[in-house]
PLY file of the C-alpha trace (Angstrom):
ply
format ascii 1.0
element vertex 637
property float x
property float y
property float z
element edge 636
property int vertex1
property int vertex2
end_header
5.79 -50.48 -3.88
3.93 -52.10 -0.86
4.01 -55.26 -2.78
7.53 -55.31 -3.82
8.39 -54.42 -0.01
6.07 -57.53 0.88
8.06 -59.66 -1.32
11.47 -58.38 -0.45
10.71 -58.94 3.30
9.44 -62.53 2.55
12.56 -63.15 0.46
15.11 -62.00 3.51
12.99 -63.99 6.11
12.84 -66.96 4.29
16.72 -66.99 3.44
17.58 -66.23 6.83
14.86 -69.04 7.93
16.64 -71.48 5.85
20.27 -70.34 7.20
19.11 -70.81 10.80
17.47 -74.30 9.93
20.59 -75.53 8.28
22.75 -74.34 11.32
20.04 -75.77 13.87
19.77 -79.00 12.24
23.54 -79.52 12.11
23.85 -78.82 15.74
21.14 -80.76 16.58
22.66 -83.97 14.75
26.00 -83.12 16.25
24.96 -82.35 20.06
21.50 -84.05 19.89
20.26 -80.74 20.78
16.58 -79.82 20.12
16.05 -77.02 17.37
15.34 -73.68 19.05
11.79 -73.06 18.92
10.72 -69.82 17.33
8.55 -67.52 19.51
6.35 -65.80 17.15
4.29 -66.05 14.14
6.39 -64.00 11.84
3.21 -62.25 10.49
5.32 -59.01 9.69
5.99 -60.59 6.30
2.04 -60.24 5.44
2.08 -56.75 6.55
0.57 -54.25 4.22
2.46 -51.20 5.79
6.38 -50.52 5.81
6.60 -50.62 9.50
9.79 -52.67 9.61
9.93 -52.83 13.62
8.01 -56.30 13.98
10.01 -57.46 10.66
13.28 -56.94 12.28
12.48 -58.35 15.50
11.23 -61.72 13.37
14.59 -61.54 11.81
16.33 -61.31 15.16
14.46 -64.27 16.28
15.13 -66.55 13.43
18.79 -65.55 13.44
19.41 -65.53 17.30
16.50 -67.04 19.05
14.71 -66.00 22.30
18.23 -65.08 24.12
19.05 -62.53 21.59
15.58 -60.85 22.30
16.26 -60.84 25.94
19.95 -59.48 25.46
18.54 -56.54 23.12
16.20 -55.83 25.74
18.72 -55.55 28.54
21.07 -53.52 26.17
18.37 -50.88 25.47
17.61 -50.57 29.28
20.90 -49.87 29.83
21.28 -47.07 26.89
18.36 -44.60 28.42
21.03 -41.91 28.82
22.43 -41.74 25.11
18.99 -41.94 23.88
17.79 -39.07 25.43
20.77 -37.30 24.19
20.05 -38.57 20.96
16.33 -37.64 21.11
17.19 -33.88 22.16
19.34 -33.42 19.07
16.64 -35.05 16.83
13.53 -32.51 18.64
16.12 -29.36 17.86
16.75 -30.31 14.14
13.19 -31.15 13.58
11.67 -28.05 15.12
14.17 -25.88 13.24
13.24 -27.33 9.93
9.44 -27.45 10.89
9.64 -23.52 11.74
11.70 -23.03 8.46
13.31 -20.08 9.54
15.97 -18.22 8.33
18.84 -16.90 10.56
17.18 -13.54 10.80
14.01 -14.71 12.60
13.87 -13.47 16.34
11.87 -13.99 19.48
10.76 -10.46 20.41
11.18 -9.44 24.14
8.49 -8.83 26.13
8.35 -4.94 26.11
7.77 -2.90 22.90
7.05 0.36 21.58
3.25 -0.30 22.58
4.04 -0.89 26.15
4.95 -3.54 28.93
4.05 -7.06 27.99
3.25 -6.13 24.32
4.92 -9.32 23.11
3.87 -11.39 26.16
3.00 -14.92 25.21
0.25 -16.79 26.70
0.42 -20.64 26.56
-2.52 -22.77 27.94
-1.17 -25.38 30.57
-3.38 -27.94 28.96
-1.40 -27.25 25.72
1.78 -28.21 26.86
0.49 -31.01 29.22
-1.19 -33.35 26.99
-0.66 -36.38 29.53
-1.68 -34.43 32.40
1.59 -34.83 34.47
1.20 -31.35 35.93
-1.80 -32.66 38.00
0.47 -34.83 39.92
2.64 -33.81 42.55
6.58 -34.73 42.17
6.40 -35.96 46.09
4.06 -39.09 45.03
5.16 -42.68 43.88
3.61 -41.55 40.35
5.45 -38.32 40.66
8.91 -40.15 41.16
8.49 -41.76 37.99
7.37 -38.94 36.06
9.64 -35.68 37.34
13.36 -35.14 37.25
15.32 -36.21 40.24
16.21 -33.18 41.84
13.76 -30.10 42.73
14.94 -26.84 40.72
17.57 -24.86 42.12
19.51 -21.52 40.67
22.14 -22.48 38.25
21.02 -25.95 38.08
22.24 -27.69 34.63
20.36 -29.70 33.48
17.63 -27.77 34.91
14.64 -29.60 36.34
11.96 -27.96 34.42
9.16 -30.01 34.49
9.27 -29.42 38.46
9.61 -25.83 37.92
6.32 -25.87 35.87
4.74 -27.59 38.69
5.78 -25.00 41.02
4.45 -22.37 39.04
1.18 -23.71 39.49
1.57 -23.78 42.99
2.53 -20.21 43.13
0.22 -18.17 40.88
1.39 -14.78 39.60
5.10 -15.39 41.27
7.08 -14.91 38.14
10.36 -16.87 37.88
13.15 -16.13 35.55
14.45 -19.16 33.38
18.27 -19.32 32.64
19.32 -21.22 29.38
22.55 -23.49 29.36
24.45 -20.13 28.80
23.62 -18.76 32.36
21.80 -16.01 30.54
18.21 -15.72 31.19
15.86 -16.63 28.30
12.28 -15.67 29.77
10.11 -15.26 32.65
7.61 -17.53 33.37
4.37 -17.19 35.74
1.15 -18.98 36.02
-1.96 -16.62 35.77
-4.06 -18.67 38.46
-6.43 -19.81 35.89
-5.27 -21.83 32.94
-2.25 -20.27 31.29
1.49 -19.82 31.58
2.53 -16.14 31.01
5.87 -15.80 29.01
7.90 -13.05 28.94
10.73 -13.31 26.52
14.19 -11.37 27.84
16.40 -9.68 25.47
20.15 -10.40 25.33
21.05 -7.44 27.66
18.81 -9.01 30.38
16.23 -6.40 29.64
12.75 -7.15 28.33
13.30 -4.58 25.77
12.47 -5.72 22.35
14.45 -4.58 19.10
12.01 -1.51 18.60
13.55 -0.06 21.88
16.95 -1.71 22.05
18.04 -2.65 18.59
19.46 -6.18 17.93
18.06 -7.03 21.58
15.90 -9.81 20.43
17.33 -13.28 20.66
17.15 -15.66 17.17
15.09 -18.35 17.34
17.75 -20.79 16.52
19.82 -19.46 19.60
17.14 -19.39 21.88
16.04 -23.25 21.10
19.75 -24.26 21.23
20.33 -22.61 24.59
16.87 -23.60 25.97
17.22 -27.54 25.15
20.99 -27.50 25.99
19.62 -26.57 29.58
17.39 -29.71 30.30
17.33 -33.54 29.91
14.84 -35.00 27.71
14.06 -37.83 30.01
15.79 -39.43 33.12
16.45 -43.37 33.88
13.26 -43.19 36.67
11.14 -41.49 33.59
11.93 -44.23 31.07
11.40 -47.01 33.65
7.97 -45.65 34.80
6.96 -44.97 30.95
7.95 -48.74 30.17
6.32 -50.05 32.67
2.95 -48.12 32.38
2.86 -48.91 28.75
2.61 -52.49 29.64
0.50 -52.67 32.41
-0.82 -49.26 33.17
1.69 -49.23 36.23
1.12 -45.58 36.69
-2.80 -45.30 35.54
-3.85 -47.51 38.17
-1.87 -45.39 40.97
-3.71 -42.34 39.63
-7.06 -43.85 39.23
-7.49 -42.85 35.79
-10.48 -43.21 33.73
-11.29 -45.71 31.30
-11.68 -42.79 28.71
-8.03 -41.45 29.51
-6.33 -44.65 29.39
-7.98 -45.53 26.04
-7.07 -42.15 24.90
-3.34 -42.99 25.57
-4.07 -46.28 23.70
-4.94 -44.44 20.88
-1.99 -42.38 20.85
0.44 -45.57 20.92
-2.02 -46.83 17.97
-1.18 -43.64 15.98
2.48 -44.07 16.63
2.40 -47.15 15.30
0.36 -46.26 12.06
3.05 -43.45 11.76
5.65 -45.83 11.40
3.62 -47.66 8.76
3.61 -44.39 6.34
5.10 -44.87 2.93
8.37 -43.53 1.95
12.02 -44.27 2.90
13.62 -42.42 5.76
16.41 -44.58 6.52
14.97 -47.67 8.05
15.59 -49.91 4.78
11.97 -49.88 3.86
12.46 -49.32 0.33
15.80 -50.95 -0.02
18.08 -48.24 0.81
21.16 -48.41 3.33
19.88 -48.13 7.04
20.59 -44.92 8.68
19.73 -43.81 11.90
21.93 -41.08 12.96
20.17 -38.75 15.44
21.12 -35.71 14.05
20.93 -36.70 10.22
19.11 -34.68 7.56
15.48 -35.74 6.72
14.00 -35.23 3.57
10.91 -33.25 3.14
9.68 -35.13 0.53
9.15 -38.33 2.98
6.59 -36.94 5.02
2.97 -36.72 4.38
0.69 -34.08 5.10
-2.21 -35.10 7.11
-5.09 -32.88 7.76
-6.94 -33.20 11.07
-10.08 -34.71 9.19
-8.11 -37.44 7.51
-9.18 -41.04 7.78
-5.74 -41.69 9.10
-6.71 -40.63 12.33
-9.75 -42.93 12.52
-9.76 -46.11 14.00
-11.55 -49.45 12.64
-13.96 -51.71 14.62
-11.66 -54.30 15.54
-9.07 -51.70 16.40
-11.28 -50.09 18.95
-12.12 -53.49 20.38
-8.40 -54.17 20.76
-8.22 -50.45 22.55
-11.02 -51.44 24.86
-9.44 -55.07 25.92
-6.01 -53.14 26.44
-7.92 -50.34 28.56
-9.46 -52.97 30.44
-6.23 -54.71 31.48
-4.27 -51.64 31.95
-7.42 -50.08 34.56
-6.36 -53.65 36.47
-2.76 -53.74 36.54
-2.73 -56.74 34.21
-0.45 -58.14 31.45
-1.74 -60.79 29.28
0.78 -63.48 27.62
-0.79 -64.76 24.18
1.90 -67.35 23.98
0.36 -69.40 26.89
-3.43 -69.40 26.30
-4.00 -65.84 27.44
-2.53 -66.08 30.90
-2.97 -63.11 32.89
-0.58 -61.49 35.45
-0.84 -59.04 38.05
1.97 -56.67 38.63
3.41 -55.74 42.08
2.68 -51.96 42.27
4.58 -51.62 45.70
7.75 -53.33 44.71
7.92 -51.54 41.26
7.54 -48.21 43.20
10.24 -49.02 45.40
12.47 -50.06 42.00
11.67 -46.52 40.69
12.84 -45.01 44.02
15.97 -47.30 43.83
16.78 -45.86 40.35
15.83 -42.33 41.47
18.38 -42.33 44.29
21.29 -43.60 41.85
23.71 -41.15 40.50
26.21 -43.47 38.61
24.81 -43.79 35.30
26.05 -47.25 34.54
24.71 -48.43 37.74
21.42 -46.74 37.11
21.34 -48.60 33.86
21.88 -52.05 35.91
19.04 -51.13 38.18
16.47 -50.38 35.39
17.12 -53.71 33.85
16.82 -55.40 37.13
13.73 -53.07 37.74
12.07 -54.69 34.41
13.12 -58.22 35.21
11.59 -57.78 38.82
8.41 -56.60 36.87
7.66 -60.01 35.50
9.21 -62.15 38.30
6.83 -60.38 40.58
3.85 -61.26 38.90
1.19 -63.26 40.16
-1.27 -65.49 38.65
-3.97 -66.95 41.38
-1.48 -67.68 44.27
1.55 -68.18 42.26
4.25 -66.01 41.82
7.32 -65.31 39.39
5.64 -66.32 36.11
9.00 -66.99 34.15
9.83 -69.88 36.60
6.97 -71.68 35.63
6.45 -70.55 31.98
9.82 -69.82 30.47
8.52 -68.57 26.98
6.52 -65.97 28.81
9.99 -64.12 29.23
10.43 -63.86 25.66
6.81 -62.12 24.87
7.34 -60.08 27.64
10.95 -58.87 26.22
9.14 -58.54 22.88
6.44 -56.33 24.07
8.88 -54.07 25.50
10.86 -53.73 22.05
7.77 -53.30 20.14
6.43 -50.39 22.32
9.65 -48.48 22.41
8.56 -45.95 19.59
5.28 -45.09 22.00
7.56 -45.07 25.09
10.05 -42.79 23.62
7.60 -40.21 21.98
5.73 -40.33 25.10
8.84 -39.14 26.97
9.45 -36.37 24.78
5.60 -34.99 24.60
6.38 -33.75 28.09
5.54 -29.90 29.29
9.47 -29.07 29.24
9.67 -30.09 25.70
6.69 -28.91 24.37
6.96 -25.41 26.25
10.21 -24.69 24.20
7.96 -26.00 20.81
5.14 -23.43 21.92
7.73 -20.26 22.32
9.04 -20.82 19.04
5.94 -21.65 17.14
4.33 -18.57 18.97
7.22 -16.11 17.80
6.90 -17.09 14.05
3.05 -16.64 14.41
1.89 -20.28 14.76
-1.16 -20.21 17.30
-0.31 -23.18 19.47
-3.11 -24.52 21.57
-4.10 -28.28 21.93
-6.52 -30.09 24.19
-5.14 -33.53 24.60
-2.52 -35.74 23.30
-4.77 -36.82 20.08
-5.74 -33.20 19.23
-1.81 -32.08 19.63
-0.50 -34.91 17.09
-3.50 -33.76 14.63
-2.36 -30.08 14.67
0.95 -30.52 14.43
1.08 -33.75 12.72
3.92 -32.71 10.19
6.28 -32.23 13.16
5.58 -35.10 15.17
5.33 -37.48 12.20
8.88 -36.47 11.66
9.97 -36.76 15.01
8.25 -40.01 15.57
9.96 -41.62 12.52
13.44 -40.09 13.47
12.94 -41.81 16.84
12.10 -45.05 14.88
15.28 -45.05 13.24
17.51 -44.84 16.55
15.40 -47.99 17.80
15.97 -49.95 14.14
19.68 -49.09 14.42
19.85 -51.00 17.62
17.97 -53.66 16.43
19.83 -53.99 13.36
23.14 -54.16 14.70
22.02 -57.29 16.37
20.46 -58.75 13.13
23.88 -58.25 11.83
25.78 -59.63 14.30
23.57 -63.03 14.56
23.73 -63.29 10.59
27.60 -62.98 10.52
27.84 -65.44 13.41
25.62 -67.95 11.28
27.19 -67.51 8.04
30.50 -67.90 9.96
29.60 -71.11 11.48
28.35 -72.52 8.27
31.25 -71.53 6.37
33.62 -73.42 9.14
31.06 -76.24 8.77
31.90 -76.35 4.96
35.66 -75.52 5.20
35.58 -78.79 8.00
33.63 -80.75 5.80
36.53 -80.16 2.80
39.47 -80.83 4.99
37.75 -84.05 6.28
36.87 -84.91 3.00
40.07 -84.79 1.73
41.73 -86.65 4.53
38.97 -89.06 3.62
39.98 -89.81 -0.21
43.55 -89.60 0.52
43.26 -92.25 3.20
40.67 -94.51 0.91
43.12 -94.22 -1.96
45.97 -95.46 0.04
44.14 -98.10 1.21
42.86 -98.92 -2.37
46.48 -98.98 -3.80
47.81 -101.01 -0.89
44.76 -103.62 -1.45
45.90 -103.63 -5.22
49.74 -104.04 -4.45
48.78 -106.61 -2.13
46.91 -108.57 -4.73
49.12 -107.94 -7.18
52.36 -109.17 -5.40
50.48 -112.49 -4.79
52.29 -113.86 -7.77
50.66 -117.31 -7.03
47.22 -116.11 -7.71
47.33 -115.42 -11.27
43.28 -115.20 -11.21
43.62 -112.41 -8.80
46.29 -110.50 -11.04
44.37 -110.78 -14.06
40.75 -109.77 -12.53
42.88 -106.87 -10.90
44.33 -105.53 -14.26
41.19 -106.07 -16.30
39.33 -103.82 -13.67
41.76 -100.80 -13.83
41.94 -101.11 -17.65
38.31 -101.34 -18.31
37.01 -98.16 -20.45
33.90 -97.00 -19.45
31.60 -95.57 -22.32
32.38 -92.00 -23.44
29.47 -89.72 -22.91
27.64 -87.78 -25.27
27.77 -84.53 -23.81
30.76 -82.33 -25.63
31.57 -79.64 -23.33
34.49 -76.93 -24.88
37.68 -77.35 -23.38
38.17 -73.88 -22.34
34.88 -74.37 -20.55
36.36 -77.71 -18.89
39.67 -75.59 -17.45
37.34 -73.64 -15.75
36.20 -76.52 -13.13
39.39 -75.90 -11.39
37.85 -72.89 -9.66
34.70 -74.67 -8.68
34.47 -75.38 -4.89
33.45 -79.02 -4.92
30.22 -80.63 -3.43
29.32 -79.57 -0.17
27.15 -81.56 2.16
26.18 -78.36 4.02
25.04 -76.42 0.77
23.29 -79.52 -0.33
21.37 -79.74 2.76
20.66 -76.02 2.56
19.20 -76.15 -0.77
17.22 -79.36 -0.30
15.73 -77.18 2.66
15.02 -74.22 0.69
13.33 -76.14 -2.11
11.07 -77.86 0.52
10.05 -74.50 2.10
9.05 -73.50 -1.51
7.11 -76.58 -1.96
5.31 -75.47 1.48
6.88 -78.34 3.65
7.62 -77.22 6.92
11.33 -77.95 7.76
10.97 -76.04 11.23
11.41 -77.50 14.72
8.28 -78.69 16.11
6.11 -76.56 18.56
7.54 -78.55 21.68
10.97 -77.70 20.51
11.94 -81.35 19.19
13.86 -82.02 16.35
11.97 -81.98 12.90
12.41 -85.75 11.87
12.34 -85.09 7.87
15.17 -82.76 8.46
17.10 -85.28 10.16
16.20 -87.78 7.63
17.26 -85.61 4.77
20.53 -84.66 6.65
21.73 -88.32 7.05
20.74 -89.26 3.67
22.94 -86.82 2.39
25.74 -87.35 4.31
25.44 -91.10 3.78
25.53 -90.83 0.01
28.12 -88.02 0.22
30.35 -90.49 2.33
30.06 -93.57 -0.01
31.00 -91.04 -2.84
33.84 -89.76 -1.01
35.44 -93.09 0.06
34.85 -95.29 -2.84
33.58 -93.35 -5.95
35.98 -93.09 -9.07
35.85 -91.24 -12.27
37.25 -93.27 -15.37
38.29 -91.40 -18.39
39.59 -92.12 -21.86
41.68 -89.79 -24.18
41.35 -89.49 -27.95
44.40 -89.78 -30.22
46.23 -86.50 -30.41
48.03 -84.62 -33.25
51.60 -83.97 -32.05
54.73 -82.52 -33.37
58.05 -84.68 -32.71
61.28 -84.30 -33.95
60.77 -86.28 -36.85
57.73 -84.18 -38.02
53.98 -84.70 -37.24
52.38 -87.64 -35.25
49.72 -89.21 -33.43
49.51 -90.17 -29.99
47.97 -93.31 -28.44
44.41 -93.51 -27.03
45.02 -93.23 -23.05
42.81 -94.03 -19.99
42.74 -92.58 -16.43
40.85 -92.49 -13.12
40.03 -89.15 -11.07
37.58 -88.21 -8.34
34.40 -86.30 -8.06
35.49 -83.33 -5.34
0 1
1 2
2 3
3 4
4 5
5 6
6 7
7 8
8 9
9 10
10 11
11 12
12 13
13 14
14 15
15 16
16 17
17 18
18 19
19 20
20 21
21 22
22 23
23 24
24 25
25 26
26 27
27 28
28 29
29 30
30 31
31 32
32 33
33 34
34 35
35 36
36 37
37 38
38 39
39 40
40 41
41 42
42 43
43 44
44 45
45 46
46 47
47 48
48 49
49 50
50 51
51 52
52 53
53 54
54 55
55 56
56 57
57 58
58 59
59 60
60 61
61 62
62 63
63 64
64 65
65 66
66 67
67 68
68 69
69 70
70 71
71 72
72 73
73 74
74 75
75 76
76 77
77 78
78 79
79 80
80 81
81 82
82 83
83 84
84 85
85 86
86 87
87 88
88 89
89 90
90 91
91 92
92 93
93 94
94 95
95 96
96 97
97 98
98 99
99 100
100 101
101 102
102 103
103 104
104 105
105 106
106 107
107 108
108 109
109 110
110 111
111 112
112 113
113 114
114 115
115 116
116 117
117 118
118 119
119 120
120 121
121 122
122 123
123 124
124 125
125 126
126 127
127 128
128 129
129 130
130 131
131 132
132 133
133 134
134 135
135 136
136 137
137 138
138 139
139 140
140 141
141 142
142 143
143 144
144 145
145 146
146 147
147 148
148 149
149 150
150 151
151 152
152 153
153 154
154 155
155 156
156 157
157 158
158 159
159 160
160 161
161 162
162 163
163 164
164 165
165 166
166 167
167 168
168 169
169 170
170 171
171 172
172 173
173 174
174 175
175 176
176 177
177 178
178 179
179 180
180 181
181 182
182 183
183 184
184 185
185 186
186 187
187 188
188 189
189 190
190 191
191 192
192 193
193 194
194 195
195 196
196 197
197 198
198 199
199 200
200 201
201 202
202 203
203 204
204 205
205 206
206 207
207 208
208 209
209 210
210 211
211 212
212 213
213 214
214 215
215 216
216 217
217 218
218 219
219 220
220 221
221 222
222 223
223 224
224 225
225 226
226 227
227 228
228 229
229 230
230 231
231 232
232 233
233 234
234 235
235 236
236 237
237 238
238 239
239 240
240 241
241 242
242 243
243 244
244 245
245 246
246 247
247 248
248 249
249 250
250 251
251 252
252 253
253 254
254 255
255 256
256 257
257 258
258 259
259 260
260 261
261 262
262 263
263 264
264 265
265 266
266 267
267 268
268 269
269 270
270 271
271 272
272 273
273 274
274 275
275 276
276 277
277 278
278 279
279 280
280 281
281 282
282 283
283 284
284 285
285 286
286 287
287 288
288 289
289 290
290 291
291 292
292 293
293 294
294 295
295 296
296 297
297 298
298 299
299 300
300 301
301 302
302 303
303 304
304 305
305 306
306 307
307 308
308 309
309 310
310 311
311 312
312 313
313 314
314 315
315 316
316 317
317 318
318 319
319 320
320 321
321 322
322 323
323 324
324 325
325 326
326 327
327 328
328 329
329 330
330 331
331 332
332 333
333 334
334 335
335 336
336 337
337 338
338 339
339 340
340 341
341 342
342 343
343 344
344 345
345 346
346 347
347 348
348 349
349 350
350 351
351 352
352 353
353 354
354 355
355 356
356 357
357 358
358 359
359 360
360 361
361 362
362 363
363 364
364 365
365 366
366 367
367 368
368 369
369 370
370 371
371 372
372 373
373 374
374 375
375 376
376 377
377 378
378 379
379 380
380 381
381 382
382 383
383 384
384 385
385 386
386 387
387 388
388 389
389 390
390 391
391 392
392 393
393 394
394 395
395 396
396 397
397 398
398 399
399 400
400 401
401 402
402 403
403 404
404 405
405 406
406 407
407 408
408 409
409 410
410 411
411 412
412 413
413 414
414 415
415 416
416 417
417 418
418 419
419 420
420 421
421 422
422 423
423 424
424 425
425 426
426 427
427 428
428 429
429 430
430 431
431 432
432 433
433 434
434 435
435 436
436 437
437 438
438 439
439 440
440 441
441 442
442 443
443 444
444 445
445 446
446 447
447 448
448 449
449 450
450 451
451 452
452 453
453 454
454 455
455 456
456 457
457 458
458 459
459 460
460 461
461 462
462 463
463 464
464 465
465 466
466 467
467 468
468 469
469 470
470 471
471 472
472 473
473 474
474 475
475 476
476 477
477 478
478 479
479 480
480 481
481 482
482 483
483 484
484 485
485 486
486 487
487 488
488 489
489 490
490 491
491 492
492 493
493 494
494 495
495 496
496 497
497 498
498 499
499 500
500 501
501 502
502 503
503 504
504 505
505 506
506 507
507 508
508 509
509 510
510 511
511 512
512 513
513 514
514 515
515 516
516 517
517 518
518 519
519 520
520 521
521 522
522 523
523 524
524 525
525 526
526 527
527 528
528 529
529 530
530 531
531 532
532 533
533 534
534 535
535 536
536 537
537 538
538 539
539 540
540 541
541 542
542 543
543 544
544 545
545 546
546 547
547 548
548 549
549 550
550 551
551 552
552 553
553 554
554 555
555 556
556 557
557 558
558 559
559 560
560 561
561 562
562 563
563 564
564 565
565 566
566 567
567 568
568 569
569 570
570 571
571 572
572 573
573 574
574 575
575 576
576 577
577 578
578 579
579 580
580 581
581 582
582 583
583 584
584 585
585 586
586 587
587 588
588 589
589 590
590 591
591 592
592 593
593 594
594 595
595 596
596 597
597 598
598 599
599 600
600 601
601 602
602 603
603 604
604 605
605 606
606 607
607 608
608 609
609 610
610 611
611 612
612 613
613 614
614 615
615 616
616 617
617 618
618 619
619 620
620 621
621 622
622 623
623 624
624 625
625 626
626 627
627 628
628 629
629 630
630 631
631 632
632 633
633 634
634 635
635 636
């Protein structure tokens, strides 16, 4: 399957490359502009896995160029709100499927016939906090990026649950009832002062009596999860921005003075997310030829997910992978981004300015304006970088902007999954899993992913669909735009050719009439007549008459199609048809296009087809007869 996918990817990439080269060459000849430089090596066609993200981004670059990449990045930045809503639905549905519970499964209320707190749950703090968010205060600069905007208040909706979990840690043994979106208490939560949250589920009547004490008082798991997740927002704008900047540059890690081991662990998490995206099986991302589907609440087949044991080699990293992780860790510890397109230039981020941007987003209540501020902050990240004494890299080296935007898009799966795996999300998972007897405990992010790989893998791949859908929509737009432009060029060419042919015929007839009307020039008259009466040799190819009639439906010769075919043949022969690295026009492409146009111009203006007809048997009023031979002229269209 991998070979078939790779071949299909290569075929698709080549066809789009040919389409883009045809379009660019025509534009270059018409407007004397350079061919667009493609930023990227397009190594995605050689990938052995089914991760389509890099491939789709390559397609987008080919069809739309660097400007479309930046446009998509801007669009994504402004869609954090709807993306968060989609993520919540994904979590809810996949958790229900993972638990595989029927509608009768319940979460036992805390008190049973065995006494008070018989059914109390104990959940380790570290188990729901794989990225150690709760060690950071919401009032710090880093906390501004990690937590909800508002402190928790009664009846608040959506509720600031991560802030509430932090507050519980600051107030050991002080219990707090947690209200769902329905306004009913779902559970009471307290920190034991050591390392554990005590969770006491509350029944439908507001007491902690389970079904054994008060029949039908326990909440069904599906009802609990719906009420709980409807009470929260998965992430907010400042969370999205902070995680994005951290994934690129270590923006938060630098301020937290994290150790190299901690930063490398996050890097391994990102690498595992990439591995998950390359797992075989079609999940609606188009990797096996099926239509691309990415509804946030669409059903996902159980058969598409692999079972990965904790000791599976899937979780291991090779020598080169570890070396790459070490390099990435080193850069993040310094708050530096490296740009490979310009001799590994390293830019240092401006932490203070980015913190101010986080605060600006934090203080904005208008969703539309918030999206604009997120986009502005992302742009400020690269504008404010410094290399030596220079500030504002894109003004010196515009190609860095493209690499920057591409890196953001490539890291979107990691960014969104990290935003999902926060304490408030994992707490809901942990309560539901404890209710069905699933022991929930993990030491760090890698341990969490390994132990609950089946659930995490499904969530990751569903999140990936959201991203692919965004990119695919832009790819489709660019393909349609290119095809439309090529077709318009063909139509214009045909209309122009028709006008040229008619004009040329009129000029030819006028010239002939002028010669024939010159009765004093007998030699001219004879020469003209002999020229038009000359019968060419009859070709030996015998084509059935029925097939000849079918030629009426042929579209005719097209300069543009011929040029496109030539480019495709050259690509297959290994001859480069793209623009030069500096963006200048490929001279070979220009030469070929001018050659085709020149030949076709001569054919259009001066070519003629001469024909002869055999004698034909006909029926006349006097009986059977035979026609005389005939001659004529025609055109090649």
